[in-house]
Steps between C-alpha positions, in 0.01 A plus 500: 500500500646843394397785730469841358465830702416826323524825690551866435839639597521648849749699700677278750195319594393340829603154612186333393555611143818286509306202606290537194819524288642209675205289366585551143690302260443781244451851619355766256536867582185676368706793410269638226189520718365851548635669818236537769530794726515398870634151425817359629678541163705800597471503889555286795472531878811542707492456885678795646586609869218774449246244373405358155622720208437464121790475270360617163650560163355836369380462138481740213149592427413284825516198247151554364410281202831346467626131496734415787798445258438860388502686824763757564598644829455874577840643603816338627499554863267208594778238476724684754189564723410138486837386597494736794165366605610139485826580692310705765245218541731202518807660656465276812439181302778243511520457125452858389805489258351200319158677450689823375713307253180341352343835483795652322496227248138547423515881490776489246249365247349708225217551375263511801324186372813307509581637845151376634566149352848492658345574834329164471759299327801615708350426843379159376850411413623635836230283669640195317149411355541193292222619280415635259727340239385753234422875518311642211336846406148508361601790270741253317239223464286666237176388657203740461182521702399619849385373847482127560491403126851636448626344820363162380665547157832587668493186719419291211764662282779426750396141545338550843270238656457672825434861575562644837388854567448775768169546676381789301457280193181348666307805387532438132655149438288247309613189674282251322622618168866444610411143614323425172834596333687260717638765738489444873437837693625557857551801726789604709454407870728749659675390808565852635797347682601699809864590537705735730407856382577846630288758633193357680238238398570276201361578157564294192374764258840679453765473248699191460795700596390497849499122515847481328643761741380332806565139408771505239589136383208373703246721326411219258358301804229754525383442146275196509310455160164331543188498291127422527270362223270773366169352637637465839633864487171639399315308772744639753483857357120529461333190606378452145660268224 
């Protein structure tokens, strides 16, 4: 069984995102999807001594009506500001230097779309995830369409027989159609693993840099990919299947 995960690029996403990544044999960056304002494409939460702060890439034209791989940042100061924020937030973490080295590798990338993709792939390598074995970009696959129909077409085009997705897909995915095409559908079952974290009560919903800075080589132990069949997931979520 070949498992495919398809997701839009995000900026140094939270630990649960990497459990989704770790479920994939083939991972497809949906880099030509239209940017959605307020999404996690260009921002992520950082746990700071003064509370949760947002690390956001400012966008030209606020990214309106643009595909993710066409986004352009506004100005140049944001890279320096982001590094200062990460340093301030994680200065007391035992593996600060490791987190900053990964940050620098990612922030050297251009254009912005490639930087966002690197902020997934570089930490995945650092976490020693054995999967995925293949990384792809939807913009290079030449597959048209939208919504679940395009997702299904991509899964089939790359030879997938199992599709694992994040929870938001439950609002639009046509599960039975996937099954009729021989594609098993499952949802990520996030572990939200607790680890030693700075500044008060634990939250898993911060950048993966937090996990890496606090656990270093042991960070991979907090990434525990697990999935749940779609019918069971819907029953758990809504009580209706």
